[in-house]
Every structure is written in structure tokens, then in C-alpha cells.
C-alpha positions, 0 to 999 in steps of 0.5 A: 574379897569373896568373889575374888576367891570364888570358884563358881557364881555366888548368889546374893542370898548365899553371901548375905547368909554367910556374912549375916548382912542384910540381903536387900543392902547387899543386893544394892551394893551388887548393883553398884558393882555391876553398874561399875563393870566390876561384877557380872550377874547371871540369872536362872539355874547356875546363876549368881555373880562373878567378878567381871575382871580378873581380881588381879586387875581391880584395885581396892581404890577403884572399889572405894571410889565407887562406893564412898562419897569421897566429896562428903569426907569434909563438907566444904569439899562439896561444890557450893558448900557455902563455907564462909571461910573458903579459900582462907582455911588450911584445912581443906588443902590438907585433908585434900592431900591426905585423901589423895594419899589414901586413895593412892595407897589403895590403888597399890593393892589389888583385891586378889591380894586381900585374902592371902590364904584362899583355901582357908577363906573358902573353907571358912565360907563353906561352913554352915552359918552359925546363929548370931550371938544373943 
């Protein structure tokens, strides 16, 4: 969402500070987004990252599929799970259908739609980070 509203390149450090999250974890997320072709990164002065495509062309479902192990939603979804009641249980097809519905719903939304008030979002991000509550 942050990159969808950014009017300049943003650094991992900057985003990690603003959201009070681990820089190392965020760097891994950025690597995954870059590998998926969703983010471009730039080194050096003025470097940072930006979306690789317009936010209007990236669905929430596309991002979720990149980061969530959807086969692990239920252990029997994984190939070779060894479930003793495989083929006799009605839960797997039900959950599979629910997952398809969930992803179809996320595919209907673009990341550009997640922040209705871009100006207010940017203003909040530009504020100095406050110390974490004790």
C-alpha cells in the first residue's frame, strides 16, 4: 500500500521505521516482491524501491499468492500429505472451494483501491515515528 501511494522511491529503512517492523524481515519481503516482478529496486543516491507496474494493474490476490503458502492452509492440501482418509473426506473439497472464493474476491481488488485517501495516508507516513508504547 505504501508503494502504491508513494510519489518517490522509498527505502527499506524508511518503511521499516515508519511501520515499526523488522528491517531484515522487510528486506526479505522486498526480495520476494522483486522476484515476483512487483517491485523494482534502485541502488545508490536516490535509490530505494517503487512498484514495477502501476498500482491499478496489481491485484491483492496476486500479492497474497506470492507470500502465502496456500497449500499449507490445510495440511492435506500438500502433495504427499499421507492423509489416511484422503478421498473419503468432504472437508478438503469444501476448503479448496472456499480458498478459490477467497482468492477470487482478492483478485477483484487492486492495491490502488486499498488507500482511499492518498493525501492523508502520505501525511501520516511523513510524521516522525513515535516511540513504541511500553
